[in-house]
GUPA-168946 format. One record per residue (C-alpha): residue number from 1; x negated, y, z negated. Coordinates in nm, 2 decimals. Each point is the difference from the previous one (the first is absolute). Layout:
BEGIN
R   num        x        y        z
R   NUM        X        Y        Z
...
END
This chain:
BEGIN
R   num        x        y        z
R     1   -14.30     9.41   -10.89
R     2    -0.30    -0.08    -0.22
R     3     0.12    -0.05    -0.36
R     4    -0.09     0.32    -0.19
R     5    -0.09    -0.21    -0.31
R     6    -0.26    -0.21     0.20
R     7    -0.17     0.28     0.20
R     8    -0.38    -0.01    -0.05
R     9    -0.10     0.31    -0.20
R    10    -0.27     0.08     0.25
R    11     0.26     0.05     0.28
R    12     0.19     0.25    -0.22
R    13    -0.31     0.19    -0.09
R    14    -0.12     0.01     0.36
R    15     0.34     0.13     0.12
R    16     0.00     0.27    -0.26
R    17    -0.36     0.08     0.08
R    18     0.10     0.05     0.36
R    19     0.29     0.24    -0.06
R    20    -0.19     0.18    -0.27
R    21    -0.35     0.05     0.16
R    22     0.05    -0.07     0.37
R    23     0.30     0.24     0.02
R    24    -0.18     0.25    -0.22
R    25    -0.29     0.00     0.24
R    26     0.22     0.07     0.31
R    27     0.01     0.37    -0.08
R    28    -0.38     0.03     0.03
R    29     0.01    -0.21     0.32
R    30     0.26     0.24     0.15
R    31    -0.22     0.30    -0.10
R    32    -0.30    -0.16     0.18
R    33     0.20    -0.06     0.31
R    34     0.17     0.33     0.04
R    35    -0.34     0.18    -0.01
R    36    -0.07    -0.14     0.35
R    37     0.34    -0.11     0.15
R    38     0.31     0.23     0.03
R    39     0.22    -0.09    -0.29
R    40     0.32    -0.12     0.17
R    41    -0.20    -0.19     0.26
R    42    -0.20    -0.17    -0.28
R    43     0.33    -0.08    -0.18
R    44     0.15    -0.14     0.32
R    45    -0.30    -0.22     0.05
R    46     0.04    -0.15    -0.35
R    47     0.37    -0.08     0.02
R    48     0.02    -0.11     0.36
R    49    -0.28    -0.25    -0.07
R    50     0.14    -0.11    -0.34
R    51     0.36    -0.01     0.12
R    52    -0.08    -0.20     0.31
R    53    -0.20    -0.26    -0.19
R    54     0.27    -0.04    -0.27
R    55     0.28    -0.01     0.26
R    56    -0.18    -0.26     0.21
R    57    -0.07    -0.21    -0.31
R    58     0.36     0.01    -0.11
R    59     0.11    -0.09     0.36
R    60    -0.25    -0.29     0.01
R    61     0.15    -0.13    -0.33
R    62     0.35     0.01     0.17
R    63     0.14     0.28    -0.21
R    64     0.33     0.13     0.13
R    65    -0.05     0.30     0.24
R    66     0.17     0.33    -0.11
R    67     0.34     0.07     0.16
R    68     0.05     0.33     0.19
R    69     0.16     0.15    -0.31
R    70    -0.29    -0.11    -0.22
R    71    -0.25     0.15     0.25
R    72     0.19     0.33    -0.04
R    73    -0.03    -0.02    -0.38
R    74    -0.37    -0.09     0.04
R    75    -0.06     0.31     0.22
R    76     0.18     0.23    -0.25
R    77    -0.20    -0.13    -0.29
R    78    -0.32     0.00     0.21
R    79     0.05     0.36     0.08
R    80     0.04     0.09    -0.37
R    81    -0.29    -0.22    -0.13
R    82    -0.26    -0.01     0.28
R    83     0.06     0.32     0.19
R    84     0.09     0.24    -0.28
R    85    -0.16    -0.16    -0.31
R    86    -0.31    -0.16     0.15
R    87    -0.03     0.26     0.28
R    88    -0.01     0.28    -0.26
R    89    -0.24    -0.20    -0.22
R    90    -0.25    -0.05     0.28
R    91     0.04     0.37     0.10
R    92    -0.04     0.13    -0.36
R    93    -0.31    -0.20    -0.07
R    94    -0.18     0.23     0.25
R    95     0.07     0.27    -0.26
R    96     0.03    -0.18    -0.34
R    97    -0.25    -0.23    -0.17
R    98     0.11    -0.37     0.01
R    99     0.03    -0.03    -0.38
R   100     0.22     0.31    -0.02
R   101     0.22    -0.13     0.29
R   102     0.05    -0.33    -0.19
R   103     0.10     0.19    -0.31
R   104     0.26     0.21     0.18
R   105     0.13    -0.31     0.18
R   106     0.04    -0.16    -0.34
R   107     0.30     0.23    -0.05
R   108     0.20    -0.24     0.23
R   109     0.16    -0.18    -0.30
R   110     0.13     0.34    -0.12
R   111     0.16     0.07     0.33
R   112     0.12    -0.36     0.02
R   113     0.18     0.06    -0.33
R   114     0.17     0.30     0.14
R   115     0.10    -0.20     0.31
R   116     0.15    -0.27    -0.23
R   117     0.20     0.27    -0.17
R   118     0.13     0.17     0.31
R   119     0.02    -0.28     0.26
R   120     0.01    -0.34    -0.18
R   121     0.17     0.11    -0.32
R   122    -0.21    -0.26    -0.19
R   123    -0.16     0.26    -0.22
R   124     0.12     0.30    -0.21
R   125    -0.18     0.31    -0.11
R   126    -0.09    -0.07    -0.36
R   127    -0.22     0.22    -0.23
R   128    -0.29    -0.25     0.04
R   129     0.03     0.01     0.38
R   130     0.02     0.38     0.00
R   131    -0.33     0.02    -0.20
R   132    -0.16    -0.25     0.23
R   133     0.10     0.20     0.31
R   134    -0.12     0.32    -0.16
R   135    -0.33    -0.16    -0.09
R   136    -0.06    -0.11     0.36
R   137     0.09     0.35     0.14
R   138    -0.23     0.16    -0.26
R   139    -0.29    -0.23     0.11
R   140     0.03     0.11     0.36
R   141     0.04     0.36    -0.11
R   142    -0.33    -0.02    -0.20
R   143    -0.18    -0.15     0.30
R   144     0.13     0.29     0.23
R   145    -0.03     0.29    -0.25
R   146    -0.26     0.27     0.07
R   147    -0.02     0.11    -0.36
R   148     0.08    -0.18    -0.32
R   149    -0.11     0.15    -0.33
R   150    -0.04    -0.24    -0.29
R   151    -0.04     0.28    -0.26
R   152    -0.32    -0.05    -0.21
R   153    -0.11    -0.28     0.23
R   154    -0.01     0.25     0.29
R   155     0.12    -0.05     0.35
R   156     0.05    -0.34     0.15
R   157    -0.30    -0.09     0.22
R   158     0.01    -0.15     0.35
R   159     0.11     0.13     0.33
R   160     0.38    -0.01     0.07
R   161     0.10    -0.23     0.28
R   162     0.11     0.11     0.35
R   163     0.37     0.12    -0.03
R   164     0.10    -0.12     0.35
R   165    -0.15    -0.34    -0.07
R   166     0.17    -0.04    -0.34
R   167     0.34     0.10     0.15
R   168    -0.05    -0.25     0.28
R   169    -0.07    -0.28    -0.26
R   170     0.31     0.09    -0.20
R   171     0.22     0.00     0.31
R   172    -0.15    -0.34     0.08
R   173     0.08    -0.13    -0.35
R   174     0.36     0.12     0.03
R   175     0.04    -0.16     0.34
R   176    -0.13    -0.34    -0.14
R   177     0.24     0.02    -0.29
R   178     0.30     0.06     0.23
R   179    -0.11    -0.29     0.22
R   180    -0.03    -0.23    -0.30
R   181     0.36     0.08    -0.10
R   182     0.13    -0.03     0.36
R   183    -0.18    -0.34     0.04
R   184     0.25    -0.15    -0.25
R   185     0.30     0.12     0.20
R   186    -0.12    -0.06     0.36
R   187     0.02    -0.33     0.19
R   188    -0.35    -0.15     0.02
R   189    -0.14    -0.35     0.08
R   190     0.02    -0.23    -0.30
R   191    -0.37    -0.09     0.04
R   192    -0.21     0.26    -0.17
R   193    -0.29    -0.08     0.22
R   194     0.20     0.05     0.32
R   195     0.16     0.32    -0.14
R   196    -0.34     0.14    -0.09
R   197    -0.15    -0.09     0.33
R   198     0.29     0.16     0.19
R   199    -0.02     0.31    -0.20
R   200    -0.37     0.04     0.03
R   201     0.02    -0.07     0.38
R   202     0.28     0.26     0.04
R   203    -0.19     0.25    -0.21
R   204    -0.32    -0.05     0.19
R   205     0.18     0.04     0.34
R   206     0.16     0.33    -0.11
R   207    -0.34     0.12    -0.14
R   208    -0.16    -0.07     0.34
R   209     0.26     0.21     0.18
R   210    -0.02     0.29    -0.25
R   211    -0.38    -0.01     0.00
R   212     0.00     0.02     0.38
R   213     0.25     0.28     0.00
R   214    -0.22     0.20    -0.25
R   215    -0.29    -0.03     0.24
R   216    -0.21    -0.22    -0.24
R   217    -0.11    -0.22     0.28
R   218    -0.13     0.29     0.20
R   219    -0.38    -0.01    -0.02
R   220    -0.01    -0.30    -0.24
R   221    -0.29    -0.23     0.08
R   222     0.00    -0.33    -0.19
R   223    -0.37    -0.04     0.08
R   224    -0.07     0.31    -0.21
R   225     0.16    -0.15    -0.31
R   226    -0.25    -0.14    -0.25
R   227     0.00    -0.36    -0.11
R   228     0.10     0.12    -0.35
R   229     0.33     0.13     0.12
R   230     0.07    -0.32     0.19
R   231    -0.08    -0.20    -0.31
R   232     0.25     0.22    -0.19
R   233     0.27    -0.08     0.26
R   234    -0.07    -0.37    -0.02
R   235     0.02     0.02    -0.38
R   236     0.34     0.19     0.02
R   237     0.14    -0.26     0.25
R   238    -0.11    -0.33    -0.16
R   239    -0.06     0.08    -0.37
R   240     0.24     0.29    -0.05
R   241     0.30    -0.10     0.21
R   242    -0.02    -0.38     0.05
R   243    -0.17    -0.13    -0.31
R   244     0.16     0.26    -0.22
R   245     0.35    -0.07     0.13
R   246    -0.05    -0.37    -0.03
R   247    -0.12     0.03    -0.36
R   248     0.29     0.24    -0.09
R   249     0.27    -0.22     0.14
R   250    -0.15    -0.31    -0.17
R   251    -0.01     0.18    -0.33
R   252     0.37     0.11     0.03
R   253     0.08    -0.37     0.01
R   254    -0.21    -0.09    -0.31
R   255    -0.01     0.30    -0.23
R   256     0.25     0.26    -0.13
R   257     0.06     0.31     0.22
R   258    -0.12     0.21    -0.30
R   259    -0.34    -0.17    -0.01
R   260    -0.04     0.02     0.38
R   261     0.10     0.36    -0.01
R   262    -0.30     0.09    -0.21
R   263    -0.21     0.04     0.32
R   264     0.17     0.34     0.02
R   265    -0.21     0.14    -0.28
R   266    -0.31    -0.22     0.05
R   267    -0.06     0.10     0.36
R   268    -0.06     0.38    -0.07
R   269    -0.26    -0.08    -0.27
R   270    -0.18    -0.24     0.24
R   271     0.02     0.26     0.28
R   272    -0.14     0.28    -0.22
R   273    -0.29    -0.22    -0.11
R   274    -0.08    -0.12     0.35
R   275     0.03     0.36     0.14
R   276    -0.24     0.13    -0.28
R   277    -0.27    -0.27     0.04
R   278     0.02    -0.07     0.38
R   279     0.13     0.33     0.14
R   280    -0.15     0.25    -0.24
R   281     0.34     0.14    -0.08
R   282     0.02     0.24    -0.30
R   283     0.14    -0.14    -0.33
R   284     0.05     0.31    -0.21
R   285     0.23     0.09    -0.29
R   286     0.28     0.10     0.24
R   287     0.00    -0.34     0.17
R   288     0.00    -0.18    -0.34
R   289     0.28     0.21    -0.15
R   290     0.21    -0.02     0.31
R   291    -0.05    -0.37     0.03
R   292     0.10    -0.06    -0.37
R   293     0.33     0.18     0.06
R   294     0.07    -0.19     0.32
R   295    -0.09    -0.34    -0.14
R   296     0.20     0.06    -0.32
R   297     0.30     0.07     0.23
R   298    -0.06    -0.32     0.20
R   299    -0.05    -0.22    -0.31
R   300     0.33     0.13    -0.15
R   301     0.21    -0.04     0.31
R   302    -0.13    -0.35     0.10
R   303     0.07    -0.13    -0.35
R   304     0.36     0.11     0.00
R   305     0.28    -0.25     0.08
R   306     0.24     0.05     0.28
R   307     0.31    -0.18     0.12
R   308    -0.20    -0.17     0.27
R   309    -0.37    -0.05     0.06
R   310    -0.17     0.33     0.10
R   311    -0.31    -0.13     0.16
R   312    -0.04     0.11     0.36
R   313    -0.17    -0.19     0.28
R   314    -0.34     0.14     0.07
R   315    -0.22    -0.01     0.31
R   316    -0.31     0.16    -0.14
END
């Protein structure tokens, strides 16, 4: 391992830039893709490609292959992360602006804290945590509410987001948090690269099957898809999944989990800005107020100490 005290500063800044800005931009790339490609099929394309490349790279570097028991664990986690969480995210972005989707998915640390309380027993429900959880829930409620009266300031402007899309995103965030807790209990390959590749490949395979079962392939013509959507897919595979994962794992070996975990509240800000300037997504008082509540919750939770590191592996 490279000595943390002798790591060039530019490497650290580049790695943080990738998990902050590259991951933040993935939400807009998803939004671009699902406008033209059925959501689960687009999601499957991303993770089959990324998973296969990472798995083959790990194999070429003679990383130990997963055992049958580890493959079972990989498939369970892949179902929770890639089928439920990412599947719902891709589906919801047909209904919900990318910046708002990023904000709601930023509640993952709140649900992870609940998972640590109920599953891992590494956290307890304190007054500070209760306030943080309430703040996150309040932020989502603001984004979904049809009428919020601010007294003399009048009613809160902005159109409320699609209820079904919001519920799907919340269920996805819950699924991710459960997977993050289970990942510390299930047998997985010691190599993070092999583990990630196996999980992405397993998730991609399940998404292919589910997409086909839902009839998404019927009538789908790749030739009708614009170059913009294909560029979005390439971005998600190489920048979002492969470069992002590499930077994330590298940072975990050179920086504190708390610092690395700051991506959880930078990504939504980046996503909102990109969605506003590139996607023409609305940025009204409702979005700002809801975002403030959610980010306050994330900052509070990620800065709390637990009995063991609470940073989950990410495959953005």
